[in-house]
C-alpha positions as CSV (number, residue, x, y, z in Angstrom):
1,M,33.0,2.4,-13.7
2,S,30.5,-0.5,-13.6
3,P,27.0,0.0,-14.9
4,I,24.0,0.3,-12.7
5,P,22.5,-3.1,-12.3
6,P,18.9,-3.5,-13.7
7,S,17.5,-4.4,-10.3
8,S,18.6,-1.1,-8.7
9,S,16.3,0.3,-6.0
10,A,15.8,3.5,-8.0
11,A,14.3,1.6,-10.9
12,A,12.4,-1.0,-8.8
13,S,10.7,1.1,-6.1
14,P,8.0,2.7,-8.3
15,S,6.5,-0.8,-8.9
16,T,5.0,-0.3,-5.4
17,A,2.4,2.2,-4.5
18,V,4.4,5.4,-3.7
19,S,3.4,9.0,-3.3
20,A,4.0,11.4,-6.2
21,T,6.8,13.1,-4.2
22,S,8.6,9.8,-3.6
23,A,8.3,8.9,-7.3
24,S,9.7,12.2,-8.3
25,T,12.6,11.7,-5.9
26,D,13.2,8.3,-7.4
27,Q,13.2,9.7,-10.9
28,N,15.7,12.5,-9.9
29,M,17.9,10.0,-8.1
30,F,17.9,7.7,-11.2
31,L,18.9,10.6,-13.5
32,Q,21.6,11.8,-11.1
33,L,23.1,8.3,-10.9
34,L,23.0,8.0,-14.7
35,V,24.6,11.4,-15.2
36,A,27.3,10.7,-12.6
37,Q,28.0,7.4,-14.3
38,L,28.4,9.1,-17.7
39,K,30.6,11.9,-16.2
40,N,32.9,9.5,-14.3
41,Q,33.3,6.7,-16.9
42,D,36.7,6.0,-18.3
43,P,37.0,7.6,-21.8
44,T,39.2,4.7,-23.0
45,Q,36.5,2.2,-22.0
46,P,33.1,3.9,-22.4
47,M,29.9,2.3,-21.2
48,D,28.5,-0.4,-23.4
49,S,25.7,1.2,-25.6
50,T,23.4,-1.7,-24.9
51,T,23.7,-1.1,-21.2
52,F,23.0,2.6,-21.7
53,V,19.9,2.0,-23.8
54,T,18.7,-0.5,-21.2
55,Q,19.0,2.1,-18.4
56,L,17.2,4.7,-20.5
57,A,14.4,2.2,-21.2
58,Q,14.2,1.5,-17.4
59,F,13.8,5.3,-16.8
60,Q,11.1,5.5,-19.5
61,Q,9.3,2.6,-17.9
62,L,9.5,4.3,-14.5
63,E,8.0,7.5,-15.9
64,S,5.2,5.6,-17.6
65,T,4.4,3.7,-14.4
66,N,4.2,6.9,-12.5
67,N,1.9,8.5,-15.1
68,M,-0.3,5.4,-15.1
69,A,-0.6,5.5,-11.3
70,T,-1.6,9.2,-11.4
71,S,-4.2,8.4,-14.1
72,V,-5.7,5.5,-12.1
73,S,-5.8,7.6,-9.0
74,G,-7.7,10.3,-10.9
75,I,-10.1,7.8,-12.3
76,Q,-10.7,6.4,-8.8
77,S,-11.4,9.9,-7.4
78,D,-13.8,10.7,-10.3
79,T,-15.6,7.4,-9.7
80,D,-15.9,7.9,-6.0
81,Q,-17.3,11.4,-6.6
82,L,-19.8,10.1,-9.1
83,V,-21.0,7.4,-6.7
84,T,-21.3,10.0,-4.0
85,D,-23.3,12.3,-6.3
86,L,-25.6,9.6,-7.4
87,N,-26.2,8.2,-4.0
88,P,-26.2,11.2,-1.5
89,T,-28.2,9.3,1.2
90,G,-25.7,6.5,1.5
91,S,-28.2,3.8,0.6
92,T,-27.1,0.8,-1.4
93,G,-29.9,1.0,-4.0
94,A,-31.3,-2.3,-2.7
95,A,-34.4,-0.7,-1.2
96,S,-37.5,-1.2,-3.4
97,S,-40.3,1.3,-3.7
98,T,-43.7,0.5,-2.2
99,T,-46.8,1.0,-4.3
């Protein structure tokens, strides 16, 4: 059985902005493909260990990217809430006080 190429859609799609559900689906698909590949490989010609480690690194990178996207989204939400709390009237802060 041939290895999964490094540019497979399961590993590449998280580089775009995707929802958490889609990212989770991509992770599950990647793991299912990896497990199926291991189950169906020829025991007399097992997968190259370098290829296997590369695929595991791709999965780890996928997971890290998803975690980073979640963190950035949380920071953005917190920042938006802070701006709303500090500026409840919707003014830009450019108005000067008259004395």
